[in-house]
C-alpha positions as CSV (number, residue, x, y, z in Angstrom):
1,M,15.4,60.8,16.7
2,K,17.8,58.1,15.6
3,K,17.6,56.5,19.1
4,K,13.8,56.3,18.9
5,K,13.9,54.7,15.4
6,I,16.4,52.1,16.6
7,A,14.3,51.5,19.7
8,R,11.2,50.9,17.6
9,I,13.1,48.6,15.3
10,L,14.4,46.6,18.2
11,L,11.0,46.5,19.8
12,L,9.4,45.3,16.6
13,L,12.2,42.7,16.2
14,V,11.7,41.4,19.8
15,F,7.9,41.4,19.3
16,S,8.2,39.5,16.0
17,L,10.5,36.9,17.6
18,C,8.1,36.3,20.4
19,T,5.0,36.0,18.2
20,F,6.2,33.7,15.4
21,E,6.6,30.0,15.9
22,K,10.0,28.5,15.5
23,I,9.8,26.0,12.7
24,E,12.2,23.0,12.8
25,Y,12.7,20.5,10.1
26,Q,13.7,16.9,10.3
27,K,14.1,14.1,7.8
28,N,11.6,11.3,8.0
29,I,12.4,7.7,7.1
30,D,11.7,8.3,3.4
31,N,14.4,11.1,3.5
32,Q,11.8,13.8,3.0
33,W,11.9,17.0,5.0
34,I,9.0,17.5,7.3
35,T,8.2,20.2,9.9
36,Q,8.2,19.2,13.5
37,T,4.5,20.0,13.7
38,Q,3.7,17.5,11.0
39,K,3.1,13.9,12.1
40,A,6.1,11.9,11.1
41,P,5.6,8.2,10.4
42,P,7.0,6.2,13.4
43,I,10.5,4.9,12.8
44,N,10.2,1.2,13.7
45,E,11.6,-2.0,12.4
46,T,8.8,-2.3,9.8
47,S,9.5,1.2,8.4
48,K,13.2,0.4,8.2
49,E,12.6,-2.9,6.4
50,K,10.3,-1.2,3.8
51,N,13.3,0.9,2.7
52,T,15.6,-2.1,2.2
53,E,13.5,-5.0,1.1
54,E,12.5,-5.4,-2.5
55,F,8.8,-5.3,-3.4
56,K,6.4,-5.3,-6.2
57,I,3.4,-2.9,-6.6
58,L,-0.2,-4.0,-7.3
59,E,-2.3,-1.3,-9.0
60,I,-6.0,-1.5,-9.7
61,P,-7.0,1.9,-11.2
62,K,-10.8,1.3,-10.9
63,I,-10.7,1.1,-7.1
64,H,-7.7,3.5,-6.7
65,L,-5.5,0.8,-5.2
66,K,-1.7,1.1,-5.6
67,Q,0.1,-0.8,-2.9
68,P,3.4,-2.6,-2.5
69,F,3.7,-6.2,-1.6
70,Y,6.7,-8.2,-0.6
71,E,8.3,-11.6,-1.5
72,P,7.4,-14.7,0.5
73,G,9.9,-15.1,3.3
74,S,9.9,-11.4,4.0
75,S,8.7,-10.4,7.5
76,L,6.5,-7.8,5.7
77,N,4.7,-10.5,3.6
78,T,1.7,-10.9,5.9
79,V,-1.9,-9.8,5.8
80,S,-1.4,-8.3,9.2
81,K,0.9,-5.6,7.7
82,N,0.4,-5.6,3.9
83,I,-0.9,-7.5,0.9
84,E,0.4,-11.0,1.3
85,Q,1.9,-13.0,-1.6
86,I,0.9,-16.6,-1.0
87,S,2.5,-18.2,-4.0
88,T,6.2,-18.3,-4.7
89,C,5.6,-17.5,-8.4
90,E,7.7,-14.9,-10.3
91,L,6.1,-12.5,-12.7
92,N,8.1,-13.7,-15.7
93,E,7.2,-17.4,-15.1
94,N,4.2,-19.3,-16.4
95,C,2.5,-19.7,-13.0
96,T,-0.1,-18.1,-10.8
97,I,0.5,-15.2,-8.4
98,I,-1.8,-15.4,-5.5
99,L,-2.3,-12.3,-3.3
100,A,-4.4,-12.0,-0.2
101,A,-5.4,-9.0,1.9
102,H,-8.1,-7.8,4.4
103,S,-11.4,-6.3,3.2
104,G,-12.6,-4.7,6.4
105,T,-12.4,-1.1,7.5
106,S,-8.9,-1.0,9.1
107,S,-5.9,0.8,7.6
108,I,-4.5,-2.5,6.3
109,S,-7.7,-3.5,4.5
110,Y,-6.2,-3.1,1.0
111,F,-8.8,-5.3,-0.7
112,K,-11.8,-3.5,0.8
113,N,-13.1,-2.3,-2.6
114,L,-12.4,-5.5,-4.7
115,D,-16.2,-6.1,-4.6
116,Q,-16.6,-3.1,-6.9
117,L,-14.6,-4.9,-9.7
118,S,-16.3,-6.2,-12.9
119,I,-15.3,-8.7,-15.5
120,K,-12.7,-7.1,-17.9
121,D,-11.3,-4.7,-15.3
122,L,-7.6,-4.3,-15.3
123,A,-4.9,-4.8,-12.7
124,Y,-1.2,-4.1,-13.0
125,I,1.9,-5.3,-11.2
126,Y,5.1,-3.4,-11.4
127,E,8.5,-5.0,-10.8
128,N,12.0,-3.7,-11.8
129,N,10.6,-1.0,-14.1
130,K,8.4,-3.6,-15.9
131,K,4.6,-3.4,-16.0
132,Y,2.5,-6.5,-16.2
133,T,-1.1,-6.2,-17.2
134,Y,-3.9,-8.5,-16.1
135,Q,-7.6,-8.6,-17.0
136,L,-10.3,-9.9,-14.6
137,K,-11.9,-13.0,-16.1
138,K,-14.0,-14.5,-13.3
139,I,-15.2,-13.9,-9.8
140,S,-15.9,-16.8,-7.6
141,Y,-16.9,-17.5,-4.0
142,Q,-15.6,-20.3,-1.9
143,R,-15.9,-21.5,1.7
144,K,-13.3,-19.9,3.9
145,N,-11.3,-22.8,5.2
146,G,-7.7,-21.6,4.9
147,S,-7.2,-22.7,1.2
148,I,-8.5,-21.8,-2.2
149,S,-9.1,-23.9,-5.3
150,I,-8.2,-22.6,-8.7
151,P,-7.7,-24.4,-12.0
152,K,-4.0,-25.1,-12.5
153,Q,-2.3,-22.7,-14.8
154,T,-5.5,-21.2,-16.1
155,Y,-5.2,-17.8,-14.3
156,D,-2.0,-15.7,-13.9
157,L,-3.2,-13.5,-10.9
158,V,-5.5,-14.4,-8.2
159,L,-6.7,-12.0,-5.5
160,T,-8.5,-13.3,-2.4
161,T,-10.2,-11.6,0.5
162,C,-13.0,-12.2,3.0
163,N,-16.6,-11.8,1.8
164,K,-18.2,-8.7,3.5
165,Q,-21.7,-10.2,3.6
166,N,-20.9,-13.8,4.7
167,Q,-18.1,-14.5,7.1
168,E,-18.0,-18.1,6.0
169,L,-17.1,-17.2,2.4
170,Q,-14.1,-15.7,0.6
171,N,-14.1,-13.8,-2.7
172,I,-11.7,-15.0,-5.4
173,Y,-10.8,-12.7,-8.3
174,L,-9.2,-14.5,-11.2
175,F,-7.1,-12.6,-13.8
176,Q,-5.3,-13.5,-16.9
177,K,-2.2,-11.7,-18.2
178,I,-2.8,-9.7,-21.4
């Protein structure tokens, strides 16, 4: 009787070992545990740099945007990877921060919903545990020629992206710090 019980237990144990998947864990680049079956972000030079380079975060709640951007001079400060900071302005200075990003349908089109913004909408930039608040004051459209014109020291934050309807234009969103 005892032998039959032991045999059944062993049989159940072998059966259970054969039918259950083995779950392995590994740490991803953000030091979070993931299962092997989950898709881990690729570990490449860009991913490594994101962990070591300083960045700021742009948030626009109305369009559910919350995305880091990097300092000019960083290899990550380019529209082909992120939001690009065009100006060398610091947030605590009296100057204009200019940011550019794509507005298409790719995974790096961070400004694809800027056309949903209205005057008085808010944007935030976070840096070193400080929050800077900006309010949209004006939306303008300019010919796309590699540059933008803005009144000097009138606006504190400028966002620019391609116009979705006319490839010859770019949209310019002008914010003031509040």
